[in-house]
N, C-alpha and C positions, 0 to 999 in steps of 0.2 A: 682802516676798514670802515665799511658803511655801518649805520646805526645798527643794522642787523642784516644777516645773510638773507633774511627773507626780503627786506628792501631791495637788496642787491638783484635777486632772482626777479622780482616785479619789475624793476627799473629797466634791467638790460637784457631780460630773456628773449626779446624779440630780435636781437642783433647778434648775428652769427660772428661778427668780428670781435664782440667782447666775450672772453672766456669766463663766463659766470656760471657756476654749477648750481644744481638743484639742492637746497637746504636739507638737512637731515637733523631732525630734532630727537633728543635723548636727554632725559632727566631734566627738562626744562632749559637745557642749553642748546644752542644751535652750533652743530658742527658742519664744516663744509669740506667736502672731498671731491675731487674731479680728476678724470684722466682726460686729457686733450692731446689727441694725436697730432705730431707735427715734430719739427726740429727748429733749434735755435737759428736765428740769422747770423749770429756771431761769426761762424767760420767763413760764411761767404763774404761778409763785409770785411773781415780781416785779410783774406787771403784768396777768395774766389776770383775768376774772371773779371777784369774791370767792367765790362758791359754788364754782367750779370749782377755784380755787386751795385752799380749805379741803378739799375733798374729796381733793385730790392730797396734800396735807400728811398728812392721816389715813392715806392708803394708804402713804405712806413710813414713817410711825410703826409701821404694821402689818407693813411689809417688816423692820424692825429685830426686831420680836417673832418673826417666822417664823425669821429667821436665828438669833437667840440661843437659841431653843428647838428647833431642829432638831437631828437626831443630829449634825451636822457642827459645831453651835456649842456643844456641851456637852463636859465633859472625858472623859466615860467612854468608854473603848475607842480613843482616838486618840493619835497619836504626840505627844510632849511638844512644847510651844511655850513662848515665854519668858514668864513671868509679869510682871505689873505690880508691881516690887519697891518703888517708893517710896510711902511712907504719905502721907496727907493733910497731916499736919503737916510731913513733909520737902518736900513740894510747896509749901507756904506759906512755909517759911523761904526757898526758892528764889526765890520771887516777891519777897519783901521784900528780898532780896540784889540781885535784878536791877534793881528800881526805886531802890534806894540808890545803886547805880552809875551809874545812867543820868541823874542829875542832877535839877534841878527837874521835878516832874510835877504833874498835875491833882490839886487837893485831893481830889477824888472817889476817887482811887487809895488814899489813906490811909484814907478812910471804908470803902472796900471790903475792905481788908486787915484793919482791924479787925472787920469784920462776918464775914469768913471765919474769923477766929480763934474767935469766938463760936459759929459754925456747926459748926466742927470739933469744938469741945469737947462739943456736944450729940449728935454721932453716935456710934454703935458703932464700935469700932475697926476692925472687919472688915466688908466688905460682905455683905449678905445671901446673895447667890450670885455665882458666877463663870462667865463665859462666854467663847467666843471672840469677840473684838471685831473689828470691821470694820478700824479702824486709821486710816482716812482718810475719814471719812464727811461728805460735802459735797453740796450738790445737784448739781454737775456730775460726781459720780461715781455717778449714777443715770441710767438711760433709761427712757423710758415708750414702750412698744410694745404696740399691740393691748389696750388697757386693762390692761396688765400693767406692773408695776414690776420693773425688772432692776438689781441692784447690781453695780457695775463696781469695778476696781482694789481688790479686797478684800485687804488685808495678811494678817490672819488669823493672824500670828505671836505674838499676845499674848493671855493671859487677863486679864480684868479684869471689873469690874462692868458690867452692861448700861447704866448711867446714863452712863458714860464716852462711849459712841457717841452716845447721845442728846444729851448736852451738847455734844459737839463739833458735831453736825449743826445743833442749834439756834443755836449761835453763828454757824456759817458761814452759815446761811440769814438770820440777822438782819443780819450784816454785808453780804450780798449785797442785801438789801432796802434798808438804810440808805444804802449807797453810791449807789443810784440815786436815791432820793427825798430825801435829806439828813434834815433835822429836821422835815419836814412832819408835822402831826398825823395825816394820813390814813395815813402810812407807820407811824407808831407804833401805830396801831389794827390795821393790816394784820399787822404783826409779832406783836403780842400774840394775834390771832386765829390765824394759822397756827402759832404756838408751841403753843397750847393744843391744836390740832387734832392736831398731831403726836403729842403726849403721849396724848391721847385714844385715837389710832388704835393706839398700842402697847398701851395698857391693855385694848383689846378682846381681846387675844391673849396678853398676858404681863403680869407684875406689875413695878412700879417704886416705887423708894423716892424719893419726891418731894422730900424733904429732902435726900438725898444728891444727887440731880439738880440741885437748885439751887445747891448748893455746888459741885459740879463745873463747871457751867455758869459761874459767876463766876470759877473758877480759869481755866478755859480762855480766857476772854475776856481776862484779865489777862496771862496767859502770851503770848498772841498779841500783845498790846499791848507788852509788854516786848521781844519779839522785833523788831517794827518800829522801835521807839525806838532799839535798839541798831545799827540800820542807818544812823544819822546825822540831821543835823538837817533835811535836805530830806525825808527819810521822815517825820520827826516833824511837820513842817508839814502834810504831806499826810494822815497818818493819825490825828494826835491829835484832831481834831474828830469823826472817825467813831466812833473807840473811846469818846471821852468821851460823845458822845450815846448809844452803846449801853450803856455803863456806867451811866449816869444812869437809863435805863429799866429795867435788870435790878435796880437797888437799889430802885426806886419799886415794882416788882412783885412782888419776892421770888423 
């Protein structure tokens, strides 16, 4: 969360695309309640007409670009927030350790970790630009209302590369679609189409480092997978096929 709801209201109140409510003070505490009319984009992304889902994915990509390039999303003149302190090599070492502790795993994981090592070596050590990131970007943290995309549950407490938000959103969208459709060919095609539309929507209003995006996307998928594996053998039985299918597709498409 923001340092306070008051800061959130002051920072984002001028932007209709950011669902930030008016704070309510009671007994020295700040409570935040809001009703925002609209509906989740998830059903449309998952099973709506392909053309409609593609346009929606593009609009979601545009929302991230608007957020990252707005006055509220850039460092100048704003109160400090927590930076993303972990470098990509540090995050990679954490993933290697997590899968090592988690016991036997899909051979694809080893392939992905080696691929990440090569990707990270080819990237500049620092991101091209730093913005205030959403923090929890996933389809269900957006609403569609009157042909407008509204972002919800904006953490906003960290600076980081814009590709981090796009990578997390892309993986959450992929898992949402794959969970419904399994490994069907039609689902794979849909995932690729909507993923590309999200990136293209962002690029209509902002710049992206596509190589860094691909690297962060792979890292985020592996981080989620290791978290579920740590939950125990039942969780592994349920989630390993889903993550394995998503990882295979990512490695195939780059």
